[in-house]
PQR file with spaces between the fields and no chain letter, atoms N, CA, C, O and H, PARSE charges and radii, in Angstrom:
ATOM       1  N    MET     1       0.817   -1.179    0.000 -0.4000 1.5000
ATOM       2  CA   MET     1       0.000    0.000    0.000 -0.0000 2.0000
ATOM       3  C    MET     1       0.870    1.257    0.000  0.5500 1.7000
ATOM       4  O    MET     1       0.535    2.233   -0.671 -0.5500 1.4000
ATOM       5  N    ALA     2       1.967    1.249    0.731 -0.4000 1.5000
ATOM       6  CA   ALA     2       2.841    2.414    0.801 -0.0000 2.0000
ATOM       7  C    ALA     2       4.295    1.943    0.755  0.5500 1.7000
ATOM       8  O    ALA     2       4.955    1.889    1.793 -0.5500 1.4000
ATOM       9  H    ALA     2       2.240    0.456    1.275  0.4000 1.0000
ATOM      10  N    PRO     3       4.804    1.602   -0.434 -0.5600 1.5000
ATOM      11  CA   PRO     3       6.150    1.028   -0.511  0.2800 2.0000
ATOM      12  C    PRO     3       7.275    2.001   -0.188  0.5500 1.7000
ATOM      13  O    PRO     3       8.310    1.584    0.331 -0.5500 1.4000
ATOM      14  N    ASP     4       7.098    3.290   -0.481 -0.4000 1.5000
ATOM      15  CA   ASP     4       8.177    4.237   -0.221 -0.0000 2.0000
ATOM      16  C    ASP     4       8.432    4.437    1.272  0.5500 1.7000
ATOM      17  O    ASP     4       9.583    4.336    1.696 -0.5500 1.4000
ATOM      18  H    ASP     4       6.257    3.628   -0.902  0.4000 1.0000
ATOM      19  N    PRO     5       7.421    4.715    2.082 -0.5600 1.5000
ATOM      20  CA   PRO     5       7.686    4.821    3.520  0.2800 2.0000
ATOM      21  C    PRO     5       8.170    3.501    4.120  0.5500 1.7000
ATOM      22  O    PRO     5       8.957    3.498    5.066 -0.5500 1.4000
ATOM      23  N    THR     6       7.704    2.388    3.574 -0.4000 1.5000
ATOM      24  CA   THR     6       8.164    1.093    4.065 -0.0000 2.0000
ATOM      25  C    THR     6       9.649    0.906    3.780  0.5500 1.7000
ATOM      26  O    THR     6      10.379    0.411    4.639 -0.5500 1.4000
ATOM      27  H    THR     6       7.065    2.390    2.805  0.4000 1.0000
ATOM      28  N    ALA     7      10.107    1.285    2.608 -0.4000 1.5000
ATOM      29  CA   ALA     7      11.526    1.164    2.269 -0.0000 2.0000
ATOM      30  C    ALA     7      12.376    2.071    3.161  0.5500 1.7000
ATOM      31  O    ALA     7      13.446    1.668    3.617 -0.5500 1.4000
ATOM      32  H    ALA     7       9.514    1.686    1.910  0.4000 1.0000
ATOM      33  N    LEU     8      11.904    3.287    3.408 -0.4000 1.5000
ATOM      34  CA   LEU     8      12.656    4.205    4.267 -0.0000 2.0000
ATOM      35  C    LEU     8      12.693    3.710    5.712  0.5500 1.7000
ATOM      36  O    LEU     8      13.724    3.809    6.378 -0.5500 1.4000
ATOM      37  H    LEU     8      11.035    3.614    3.037  0.4000 1.0000
ATOM      38  N    ALA     9      11.581    3.184    6.191 -0.4000 1.5000
ATOM      39  CA   ALA     9      11.559    2.624    7.551 -0.0000 2.0000
ATOM      40  C    ALA     9      12.447    1.392    7.644  0.5500 1.7000
ATOM      41  O    ALA     9      13.093    1.174    8.668 -0.5500 1.4000
ATOM      42  H    ALA     9      10.743    3.104    5.650  0.4000 1.0000
ATOM      43  N    THR    10      12.486    0.594    6.602 -0.4000 1.5000
ATOM      44  CA   THR    10      13.347   -0.592    6.591 -0.0000 2.0000
ATOM      45  C    THR    10      14.811   -0.189    6.635  0.5500 1.7000
ATOM      46  O    THR    10      15.610   -0.855    7.293 -0.5500 1.4000
ATOM      47  H    THR    10      11.960    0.771    5.770  0.4000 1.0000
ATOM      48  N    LEU    11      15.179    0.879    5.953 -0.4000 1.5000
ATOM      49  CA   LEU    11      16.554    1.381    6.045 -0.0000 2.0000
ATOM      50  C    LEU    11      16.904    1.745    7.475  0.5500 1.7000
ATOM      51  O    LEU    11      17.993    1.428    7.954 -0.5500 1.4000
ATOM      52  H    LEU    11      14.530    1.420    5.418  0.4000 1.0000
ATOM      53  N    GLY    12      15.983    2.411    8.158 -0.4000 1.5000
ATOM      54  CA   GLY    12      16.233    2.773    9.549 -0.0000 2.0000
ATOM      55  C    GLY    12      16.347    1.559   10.450  0.5500 1.7000
ATOM      56  O    GLY    12      17.217    1.506   11.319 -0.5500 1.4000
ATOM      57  H    GLY    12      15.099    2.669    7.769  0.4000 1.0000
ATOM      58  N    LEU    13      15.478    0.587   10.247 -0.4000 1.5000
ATOM      59  CA   LEU    13      15.535   -0.625   11.072 -0.0000 2.0000
ATOM      60  C    LEU    13      16.791   -1.439   10.797  0.5500 1.7000
ATOM      61  O    LEU    13      17.384   -1.988   11.725 -0.5500 1.4000
ATOM      62  H    LEU    13      14.772    0.630    9.541  0.4000 1.0000
ATOM      63  N    LEU    14      17.200   -1.523    9.556 -0.4000 1.5000
ATOM      64  CA   LEU    14      18.423   -2.250    9.250 -0.0000 2.0000
ATOM      65  C    LEU    14      19.650   -1.549    9.801  0.5500 1.7000
ATOM      66  O    LEU    14      20.621   -2.197   10.192 -0.5500 1.4000
ATOM      67  H    LEU    14      16.718   -1.077    8.802  0.4000 1.0000
ATOM      68  N    ALA    15      19.605   -0.222    9.833 -0.4000 1.5000
ATOM      69  CA   ALA    15      20.735    0.529   10.395 -0.0000 2.0000
ATOM      70  C    ALA    15      20.870    0.275   11.895  0.5500 1.7000
ATOM      71  O    ALA    15      21.974    0.313   12.437 -0.5500 1.4000
ATOM      72  H    ALA    15      18.816    0.305    9.516  0.4000 1.0000
ATOM      73  N    LEU    16      19.766    0.021   12.552 -0.4000 1.5000
ATOM      74  CA   LEU    16      19.801   -0.228   13.993 -0.0000 2.0000
ATOM      75  C    LEU    16      19.939   -1.706   14.334  0.5500 1.7000
ATOM      76  O    LEU    16      20.168   -2.049   15.493 -0.5500 1.4000
ATOM      77  H    LEU    16      18.869   -0.010   12.111  0.4000 1.0000
ATOM      78  N    ALA    17      19.803   -2.581   13.350 -0.4000 1.5000
ATOM      79  CA   ALA    17      19.853   -4.022   13.602 -0.0000 2.0000
ATOM      80  C    ALA    17      21.287   -4.474   13.865  0.5500 1.7000
ATOM      81  O    ALA    17      22.255   -3.786   13.542 -0.5500 1.4000
ATOM      82  H    ALA    17      19.617   -2.302   12.408  0.4000 1.0000
ATOM      83  N    ARG    18      21.378   -5.627   14.449 -0.4000 1.5000
ATOM      84  CA   ARG    18      22.694   -6.212   14.685 -0.0000 2.0000
ATOM      85  C    ARG    18      23.307   -6.615   13.359  0.5500 1.7000
ATOM      86  O    ARG    18      22.591   -6.844   12.384 -0.5500 1.4000
ATOM      87  H    ARG    18      20.592   -6.187   14.712  0.4000 1.0000
ATOM      88  N    PRO    19      24.635   -6.704   13.317 -0.5600 1.5000
ATOM      89  CA   PRO    19      25.280   -7.166   12.075  0.2800 2.0000
ATOM      90  C    PRO    19      24.801   -8.564   11.715  0.5500 1.7000
ATOM      91  O    PRO    19      24.423   -9.346   12.588 -0.5500 1.4000
ATOM      92  N    GLY    20      24.821   -8.863   10.457 -0.4000 1.5000
ATOM      93  CA   GLY    20      24.364  -10.156    9.989 -0.0000 2.0000
ATOM      94  C    GLY    20      23.139  -10.052    9.113  0.5500 1.7000
ATOM      95  O    GLY    20      22.695  -11.041    8.529 -0.5500 1.4000
ATOM      96  H    GLY    20      25.128   -8.228    9.748  0.4000 1.0000
ATOM      97  N    HIS    21      22.594   -8.857    9.021 -0.4000 1.5000
ATOM      98  CA   HIS    21      21.423   -8.643    8.168 -0.0000 2.0000
ATOM      99  C    HIS    21      21.838   -7.992    6.844  0.5500 1.7000
ATOM     100  O    HIS    21      21.029   -7.325    6.198 -0.5500 1.4000
ATOM     101  H    HIS    21      22.954   -8.054    9.496  0.4000 1.0000
ATOM     102  N    TRP    22      23.071   -8.181    6.450 -0.4000 1.5000
ATOM     103  CA   TRP    22      23.588   -7.479    5.279 -0.0000 2.0000
ATOM     104  C    TRP    22      22.987   -7.984    3.974  0.5500 1.7000
ATOM     105  O    TRP    22      23.054   -7.295    2.957 -0.5500 1.4000
ATOM     106  H    TRP    22      23.728   -8.723    6.974  0.4000 1.0000
ATOM     107  N    LEU    23      22.407   -9.170    3.991 -0.4000 1.5000
ATOM     108  CA   LEU    23      21.769   -9.654    2.772 -0.0000 2.0000
ATOM     109  C    LEU    23      20.495   -8.878    2.448  0.5500 1.7000
ATOM     110  O    LEU    23      20.044   -8.870    1.303 -0.5500 1.4000
ATOM     111  H    LEU    23      22.353   -9.729    4.818  0.4000 1.0000
ATOM     112  N    LEU    24      19.921   -8.232    3.447 -0.4000 1.5000
ATOM     113  CA   LEU    24      18.699   -7.457    3.237 -0.0000 2.0000
ATOM     114  C    LEU    24      18.975   -6.026    2.767  0.5500 1.7000
ATOM     115  O    LEU    24      18.061   -5.344    2.304 -0.5500 1.4000
ATOM     116  H    LEU    24      20.287   -8.238    4.377  0.4000 1.0000
ATOM     117  N    TRP    25      20.208   -5.571    2.878 -0.4000 1.5000
ATOM     118  CA   TRP    25      20.527   -4.181    2.563 -0.0000 2.0000
ATOM     119  C    TRP    25      20.278   -3.764    1.121  0.5500 1.7000
ATOM     120  O    TRP    25      19.897   -2.612    0.915 -0.5500 1.4000
ATOM     121  H    TRP    25      20.951   -6.125    3.254  0.4000 1.0000
ATOM     122  N    PRO    26      20.461   -4.595    0.117 -0.5600 1.5000
ATOM     123  CA   PRO    26      20.255   -4.110   -1.262  0.2800 2.0000
ATOM     124  C    PRO    26      18.805   -3.783   -1.611  0.5500 1.7000
ATOM     125  O    PRO    26      18.562   -2.999   -2.529 -0.5500 1.4000
ATOM     126  N    ILE    27      17.846   -4.358   -0.910 -0.4000 1.5000
ATOM     127  CA   ILE    27      16.447   -4.206   -1.306 -0.0000 2.0000
ATOM     128  C    ILE    27      15.917   -2.781   -1.116  0.5500 1.7000
ATOM     129  O    ILE    27      15.404   -2.215   -2.081 -0.5500 1.4000
ATOM     130  H    ILE    27      18.043   -4.995   -0.165  0.4000 1.0000
ATOM     131  N    PRO    28      16.010   -2.167    0.075 -0.5600 1.5000
ATOM     132  CA   PRO    28      15.466   -0.802    0.222  0.2800 2.0000
ATOM     133  C    PRO    28      16.159    0.247   -0.649  0.5500 1.7000
ATOM     134  O    PRO    28      15.465    1.081   -1.231 -0.5500 1.4000
ATOM     135  N    PRO    29      17.502    0.251   -0.771 -0.5600 1.5000
ATOM     136  CA   PRO    29      18.104    1.250   -1.666  0.2800 2.0000
ATOM     137  C    PRO    29      17.703    1.053   -3.131  0.5500 1.7000
ATOM     138  O    PRO    29      17.556    2.021   -3.877 -0.5500 1.4000
ATOM     139  N    LEU    30      17.531   -0.200   -3.531 -0.4000 1.5000
ATOM     140  CA   LEU    30      17.078   -0.448   -4.894 -0.0000 2.0000
ATOM     141  C    LEU    30      15.684    0.131   -5.101  0.5500 1.7000
ATOM     142  O    LEU    30      15.406    0.740   -6.134 -0.5500 1.4000
ATOM     143  H    LEU    30      17.651   -0.986   -2.925  0.4000 1.0000
ATOM     144  N    TRP    31      14.810   -0.058   -4.116 -0.4000 1.5000
ATOM     145  CA   TRP    31      13.467    0.513   -4.232 -0.0000 2.0000
ATOM     146  C    TRP    31      13.518    2.040   -4.229  0.5500 1.7000
ATOM     147  O    TRP    31      12.751    2.686   -4.944 -0.5500 1.4000
ATOM     148  H    TRP    31      15.036   -0.553   -3.276  0.4000 1.0000
ATOM     149  N    CYS    32      14.404    2.614   -3.440 -0.4000 1.5000
ATOM     150  CA   CYS    32      14.543    4.074   -3.428 -0.0000 2.0000
ATOM     151  C    CYS    32      15.008    4.586   -4.789  0.5500 1.7000
ATOM     152  O    CYS    32      14.587    5.656   -5.228 -0.5500 1.4000
ATOM     153  H    CYS    32      15.027    2.090   -2.859  0.4000 1.0000
ATOM     154  N    ALA    33      15.869    3.830   -5.454 -0.4000 1.5000
ATOM     155  CA   ALA    33      16.308    4.211   -6.799 -0.0000 2.0000
ATOM     156  C    ALA    33      15.151    4.120   -7.790  0.5500 1.7000
ATOM     157  O    ALA    33      14.994    4.987   -8.650 -0.5500 1.4000
ATOM     158  H    ALA    33      16.212    2.961   -5.098  0.4000 1.0000
ATOM     159  N    ILE    34      14.351    3.081   -7.667 -0.4000 1.5000
ATOM     160  CA   ILE    34      13.180    2.940   -8.545 -0.0000 2.0000
ATOM     161  C    ILE    34      12.197    4.089   -8.299  0.5500 1.7000
ATOM     162  O    ILE    34      11.636    4.647   -9.242 -0.5500 1.4000
ATOM     163  H    ILE    34      14.479    2.377   -6.968  0.4000 1.0000
ATOM     164  N    THR    35      11.997    4.432   -7.040 -0.4000 1.5000
ATOM     165  CA   THR    35      11.119    5.555   -6.699 -0.0000 2.0000
ATOM     166  C    THR    35      11.643    6.858   -7.286  0.5500 1.7000
ATOM     167  O    THR    35      10.882    7.644   -7.850 -0.5500 1.4000
ATOM     168  H    THR    35      12.453    3.979   -6.274  0.4000 1.0000
ATOM     169  N    GLY    36      12.951    7.082   -7.149 -0.4000 1.5000
ATOM     170  CA   GLY    36      13.550    8.293   -7.712 -0.0000 2.0000
ATOM     171  C    GLY    36      13.376    8.361   -9.220  0.5500 1.7000
ATOM     172  O    GLY    36      13.083    9.427   -9.762 -0.5500 1.4000
ATOM     173  H    GLY    36      13.569    6.443   -6.690  0.4000 1.0000
ATOM     174  N    ALA    37      13.554    7.229   -9.908 -0.4000 1.5000
ATOM     175  CA   ALA    37      13.389    7.210  -11.361 -0.0000 2.0000
ATOM     176  C    ALA    37      11.934    7.478  -11.749  0.5500 1.7000
ATOM     177  O    ALA    37      11.660    8.186  -12.718 -0.5500 1.4000
ATOM     178  H    ALA    37      13.792    6.364   -9.467  0.4000 1.0000
ATOM     179  N    THR    38      11.013    6.904  -10.983 -0.4000 1.5000
ATOM     180  CA   THR    38       9.598    7.121  -11.274 -0.0000 2.0000
ATOM     181  C    THR    38       9.215    8.584  -11.073  0.5500 1.7000
ATOM     182  O    THR    38       8.533    9.176  -11.909 -0.5500 1.4000
ATOM     183  H    THR    38      11.237    6.329  -10.196  0.4000 1.0000
ATOM     184  N    LEU    39       9.659    9.159   -9.958 -0.4000 1.5000
ATOM     185  CA   LEU    39       9.333   10.567   -9.691 -0.0000 2.0000
ATOM     186  C    LEU    39      10.010   11.503  -10.685  0.5500 1.7000
ATOM     187  O    LEU    39       9.449   12.539  -11.041 -0.5500 1.4000
ATOM     188  H    LEU    39      10.212    8.677   -9.279  0.4000 1.0000
ATOM     189  N    TRP    40      11.215   11.145  -11.137 -0.4000 1.5000
ATOM     190  CA   TRP    40      11.904   11.951  -12.134 -0.0000 2.0000
ATOM     191  C    TRP    40      11.122   11.944  -13.441  0.5500 1.7000
ATOM     192  O    TRP    40      10.995   12.976  -14.101 -0.5500 1.4000
ATOM     193  H    TRP    40      11.671   10.303  -10.847  0.4000 1.0000
ATOM     194  N    THR    41      10.595   10.775  -13.813 -0.4000 1.5000
ATOM     195  CA   THR    41       9.805   10.662  -15.034 -0.0000 2.0000
ATOM     196  C    THR    41       8.530   11.490  -14.944  0.5500 1.7000
ATOM     197  O    THR    41       8.083   12.067  -15.935 -0.5500 1.4000
ATOM     198  H    THR    41      10.698    9.938  -13.277  0.4000 1.0000
ATOM     199  N    MET    42       7.943   11.545  -13.734 -0.4000 1.5000
ATOM     200  CA   MET    42       6.701   12.301  -13.551 -0.0000 2.0000
ATOM     201  C    MET    42       6.959   13.786  -13.274  0.5500 1.7000
ATOM     202  O    MET    42       6.010   14.554  -13.115 -0.5500 1.4000
ATOM     203  H    MET    42       8.307   11.076  -12.929  0.4000 1.0000
ATOM     204  N    HIS    43       8.236   14.199  -13.214 -0.4000 1.5000
ATOM     205  CA   HIS    43       8.606   15.582  -12.913 -0.0000 2.0000
ATOM     206  C    HIS    43       8.041   16.037  -11.567  0.5500 1.7000
ATOM     207  O    HIS    43       7.574   17.167  -11.426 -0.5500 1.4000
ATOM     208  H    HIS    43       9.006   13.575  -13.343  0.4000 1.0000
ATOM     209  N    ALA    44       8.092   15.145  -10.588 -0.4000 1.5000
ATOM     210  CA   ALA    44       7.576   15.459   -9.251 -0.0000 2.0000
ATOM     211  C    ALA    44       8.592   16.316   -8.494  0.5500 1.7000
ATOM     212  O    ALA    44       9.798   16.162   -8.692 -0.5500 1.4000
ATOM     213  H    ALA    44       8.471   14.227  -10.703  0.4000 1.0000
ATOM     214  N    PRO    45       8.121   17.207   -7.637 -0.5600 1.5000
ATOM     215  CA   PRO    45       9.049   18.075   -6.909  0.2800 2.0000
ATOM     216  C    PRO    45       9.810   17.361   -5.776  0.5500 1.7000
ATOM     217  O    PRO    45      10.852   17.848   -5.336 -0.5500 1.4000
ATOM     218  N    ASP    46       9.310   16.235   -5.309 -0.4000 1.5000
ATOM     219  CA   ASP    46       9.968   15.538   -4.197 -0.0000 2.0000
ATOM     220  C    ASP    46      10.793   14.345   -4.679  0.5500 1.7000
ATOM     221  O    ASP    46      10.830   13.297   -4.034 -0.5500 1.4000
ATOM     222  H    ASP    46       8.463   15.839   -5.666  0.4000 1.0000
ATOM     223  N    ILE    47      11.446   14.524   -5.811 -0.4000 1.5000
ATOM     224  CA   ILE    47      12.204   13.443   -6.440 -0.0000 2.0000
ATOM     225  C    ILE    47      13.373   12.962   -5.588  0.5500 1.7000
ATOM     226  O    ILE    47      13.699   11.776   -5.639 -0.5500 1.4000
ATOM     227  H    ILE    47      11.416   15.375   -6.335  0.4000 1.0000
ATOM     228  N    TRP    48      14.012   13.818   -4.816 -0.4000 1.5000
ATOM     229  CA   TRP    48      15.264   13.474   -4.136 -0.0000 2.0000
ATOM     230  C    TRP    48      15.092   12.885   -2.746  0.5500 1.7000
ATOM     231  O    TRP    48      16.090   12.491   -2.142 -0.5500 1.4000
ATOM     232  H    TRP    48      13.747   14.781   -4.775  0.4000 1.0000
ATOM     233  N    ILE    49      13.895   12.804   -2.213 -0.4000 1.5000
ATOM     234  CA   ILE    49      13.715   12.365   -0.828 -0.0000 2.0000
ATOM     235  C    ILE    49      14.161   10.920   -0.631  0.5500 1.7000
ATOM     236  O    ILE    49      15.019   10.666    0.214 -0.5500 1.4000
ATOM     237  H    ILE    49      13.085   13.125   -2.704  0.4000 1.0000
ATOM     238  N    ALA    50      13.623    9.986   -1.361 -0.4000 1.5000
ATOM     239  CA   ALA    50      13.956    8.570   -1.165 -0.0000 2.0000
ATOM     240  C    ALA    50      15.399    8.254   -1.555  0.5500 1.7000
ATOM     241  O    ALA    50      16.098    7.616   -0.768 -0.5500 1.4000
ATOM     242  H    ALA    50      12.926   10.192   -2.048  0.4000 1.0000
ATOM     243  N    PRO    51      15.886    8.670   -2.742 -0.5600 1.5000
ATOM     244  CA   PRO    51      17.280    8.349   -3.073  0.2800 2.0000
ATOM     245  C    PRO    51      18.287    8.997   -2.131  0.5500 1.7000
ATOM     246  O    PRO    51      19.299    8.384   -1.791 -0.5500 1.4000
ATOM     247  N    LEU    52      18.021   10.230   -1.707 -0.4000 1.5000
ATOM     248  CA   LEU    52      18.942   10.895   -0.795 -0.0000 2.0000
ATOM     249  C    LEU    52      18.954   10.217    0.573  0.5500 1.7000
ATOM     250  O    LEU    52      20.009   10.107    1.198 -0.5500 1.4000
ATOM     251  H    LEU    52      17.199   10.728   -1.984  0.4000 1.0000
ATOM     252  N    THR    53      17.809    9.769    1.036 -0.4000 1.5000
ATOM     253  CA   THR    53      17.749    9.047    2.302 -0.0000 2.0000
ATOM     254  C    THR    53      18.561    7.764    2.223  0.5500 1.7000
ATOM     255  O    THR    53      19.279    7.429    3.165 -0.5500 1.4000
ATOM     256  H    THR    53      16.952    9.859    0.528  0.4000 1.0000
ATOM     257  N    ALA    54      18.461    7.045    1.120 -0.4000 1.5000
ATOM     258  CA   ALA    54      19.244    5.814    0.958 -0.0000 2.0000
ATOM     259  C    ALA    54      20.737    6.122    0.906  0.5500 1.7000
ATOM     260  O    ALA    54      21.545    5.396    1.487 -0.5500 1.4000
ATOM     261  H    ALA    54      17.878    7.316    0.354  0.4000 1.0000
ATOM     262  N    LEU    55      21.102    7.195    0.212 -0.4000 1.5000
ATOM     263  CA   LEU    55      22.517    7.556    0.128 -0.0000 2.0000
ATOM     264  C    LEU    55      23.088    7.997    1.458  0.5500 1.7000
ATOM     265  O    LEU    55      24.287    7.842    1.693 -0.5500 1.4000
ATOM     266  H    LEU    55      20.446    7.784   -0.260  0.4000 1.0000
ATOM     267  N    VAL    56      22.271    8.537    2.324 -0.4000 1.5000
ATOM     268  CA   VAL    56      22.731    8.949    3.656 -0.0000 2.0000
ATOM     269  C    VAL    56      22.748    7.766    4.620  0.5500 1.7000
ATOM     270  O    VAL    56      23.661    7.647    5.437 -0.5500 1.4000
ATOM     271  H    VAL    56      21.297    8.662    2.134  0.4000 1.0000
ATOM     272  N    ALA    57      21.751    6.897    4.530 -0.4000 1.5000
ATOM     273  CA   ALA    57      21.633    5.785    5.480 -0.0000 2.0000
ATOM     274  C    ALA    57      22.718    4.737    5.288  0.5500 1.7000
ATOM     275  O    ALA    57      23.243    4.210    6.269 -0.5500 1.4000
ATOM     276  H    ALA    57      21.010    6.994    3.866  0.4000 1.0000
ATOM     277  N    LEU    58      23.058    4.429    4.065 -0.4000 1.5000
ATOM     278  CA   LEU    58      24.036    3.369    3.818 -0.0000 2.0000
ATOM     279  C    LEU    58      25.421    3.687    4.380  0.5500 1.7000
ATOM     280  O    LEU    58      25.966    2.867    5.119 -0.5500 1.4000
ATOM     281  H    LEU    58      22.632    4.856    3.268  0.4000 1.0000
ATOM     282  N    PRO    59      26.007    4.826    4.069 -0.5600 1.5000
ATOM     283  CA   PRO    59      27.340    5.100    4.636  0.2800 2.0000
ATOM     284  C    PRO    59      27.318    5.241    6.160  0.5500 1.7000
ATOM     285  O    PRO    59      28.266    4.837    6.832 -0.5500 1.4000
ATOM     286  N    LEU    60      26.253    5.805    6.700 -0.4000 1.5000
ATOM     287  CA   LEU    60      26.181    5.928    8.153 -0.0000 2.0000
ATOM     288  C    LEU    60      26.132    4.562    8.827  0.5500 1.7000
ATOM     289  O    LEU    60      26.795    4.349    9.842 -0.5500 1.4000
ATOM     290  H    LEU    60      25.483    6.133    6.153  0.4000 1.0000
ATOM     291  N    ALA    61      25.373    3.659    8.286 -0.4000 1.5000
ATOM     292  CA   ALA    61      25.275    2.321    8.886 -0.0000 2.0000
ATOM     293  C    ALA    61      26.580    1.553    8.709  0.5500 1.7000
ATOM     294  O    ALA    61      27.010    0.845    9.620 -0.5500 1.4000
ATOM     295  H    ALA    61      24.834    3.832    7.461  0.4000 1.0000
ATOM     296  N    TRP    62      27.205    1.685    7.555 -0.4000 1.5000
ATOM     297  CA   TRP    62      28.437    0.938    7.303 -0.0000 2.0000
ATOM     298  C    TRP    62      29.609    1.484    8.100  0.5500 1.7000
ATOM     299  O    TRP    62      30.519    0.733    8.450 -0.5500 1.4000
ATOM     300  H    TRP    62      26.856    2.260    6.815  0.4000 1.0000
ATOM     301  N    SER    63      29.602    2.767    8.389 -0.4000 1.5000
ATOM     302  CA   SER    63      30.720    3.342    9.131 -0.0000 2.0000
ATOM     303  C    SER    63      30.563    3.173   10.633  0.5500 1.7000
ATOM     304  O    SER    63      31.491    3.460   11.389 -0.5500 1.4000
ATOM     305  H    SER    63      28.862    3.377    8.104  0.4000 1.0000
ATOM     306  N    GLY    64      29.404    2.713   11.071 -0.4000 1.5000
ATOM     307  CA   GLY    64      29.208    2.500   12.505 -0.0000 2.0000
ATOM     308  C    GLY    64      28.851    3.775   13.250  0.5500 1.7000
ATOM     309  O    GLY    64      28.949    3.806   14.477 -0.5500 1.4000
ATOM     310  H    GLY    64      28.650    2.481   10.457  0.4000 1.0000
ATOM     311  N    ARG    65      28.443    4.823   12.554 -0.4000 1.5000
ATOM     312  CA   ARG    65      28.117    6.088   13.208 -0.0000 2.0000
ATOM     313  C    ARG    65      26.671    6.159   13.649  0.5500 1.7000
ATOM     314  O    ARG    65      26.271    7.121   14.306 -0.5500 1.4000
ATOM     315  H    ARG    65      28.364    4.798   11.558  0.4000 1.0000
ATOM     316  N    MET    66      25.879    5.156   13.300 -0.4000 1.5000
ATOM     317  CA   MET    66      24.485    5.136   13.761 -0.0000 2.0000
ATOM     318  C    MET    66      24.488    4.808   15.240  0.5500 1.7000
ATOM     319  O    MET    66      25.359    4.069   15.701 -0.5500 1.4000
ATOM     320  H    MET    66      26.204    4.375   12.766  0.4000 1.0000
ATOM     321  N    PRO    67      23.540    5.334   15.995 -0.5600 1.5000
ATOM     322  CA   PRO    67      23.465    5.001   17.413  0.2800 2.0000
ATOM     323  C    PRO    67      23.257    3.510   17.612  0.5500 1.7000
ATOM     324  O    PRO    67      22.455    2.881   16.921 -0.5500 1.4000
ATOM     325  N    LYS    68      23.979    2.963   18.550 -0.4000 1.5000
ATOM     326  CA   LYS    68      23.872    1.528   18.815 -0.0000 2.0000
ATOM     327  C    LYS    68      22.738    1.280   19.795  0.5500 1.7000
ATOM     328  O    LYS    68      22.437    2.104   20.658 -0.5500 1.4000
ATOM     329  H    LYS    68      24.631    3.474   19.111  0.4000 1.0000
ATOM     330  N    ARG    69      22.113    0.105   19.633 -0.4000 1.5000
ATOM     331  CA   ARG    69      21.060   -0.275   20.557 -0.0000 2.0000
ATOM     332  C    ARG    69      21.665   -0.649   21.894  0.5500 1.7000
ATOM     333  O    ARG    69      22.776   -1.173   21.964 -0.5500 1.4000
ATOM     334  H    ARG    69      22.357   -0.565   18.932  0.4000 1.0000
ATOM     335  N    ASN    70      20.932   -0.378   22.941 -0.4000 1.5000
ATOM     336  CA   ASN    70      21.372   -0.755   24.275 -0.0000 2.0000
ATOM     337  C    ASN    70      21.226   -2.260   24.435  0.5500 1.7000
ATOM     338  O    ASN    70      20.163   -2.810   24.148 -0.5500 1.4000
ATOM     339  H    ASN    70      20.029    0.048   22.885  0.4000 1.0000
ATOM     340  N    ALA    71      22.280   -2.936   24.888 -0.4000 1.5000
ATOM     341  CA   ALA    71      22.253   -4.393   25.005 -0.0000 2.0000
ATOM     342  C    ALA    71      21.313   -4.852   26.124  0.5500 1.7000
ATOM     343  O    ALA    71      20.871   -6.001   26.121 -0.5500 1.4000
ATOM     344  H    ALA    71      23.144   -2.489   25.120  0.4000 1.0000
ATOM     345  N    ALA    72      21.005   -3.975   27.073 -0.4000 1.5000
ATOM     346  CA   ALA    72      20.162   -4.365   28.201 -0.0000 2.0000
ATOM     347  C    ALA    72      18.681   -4.398   27.832  0.5500 1.7000
ATOM     348  O    ALA    72      17.874   -4.996   28.543 -0.5500 1.4000
ATOM     349  H    ALA    72      21.364   -3.041   27.075  0.4000 1.0000
ATOM     350  N    ILE    73      18.328   -3.757   26.725 -0.4000 1.5000
ATOM     351  CA   ILE    73      16.915   -3.696   26.362 -0.0000 2.0000
ATOM     352  C    ILE    73      16.510   -4.909   25.600  0.5500 1.7000
ATOM     353  O    ILE    73      15.350   -5.034   25.208 -0.5500 1.4000
ATOM     354  H    ILE    73      18.984   -3.271   26.147  0.4000 1.0000
């Protein structure tokens, strides 16, 4: 029903997940690229939201700069 917010939320959840979920990482950025291409074709003003979010989330998660979950929770 709402694939774009789902892809963005999945990026956030994967960034906070423990290591080992790296096989799931290609799916949300790929969808963000598809969304960007679709919005570009439609000349929509919010074309950069999904692709830019994916471009920001991936390096942050890979560099370890995302906040870590508390192990006690």
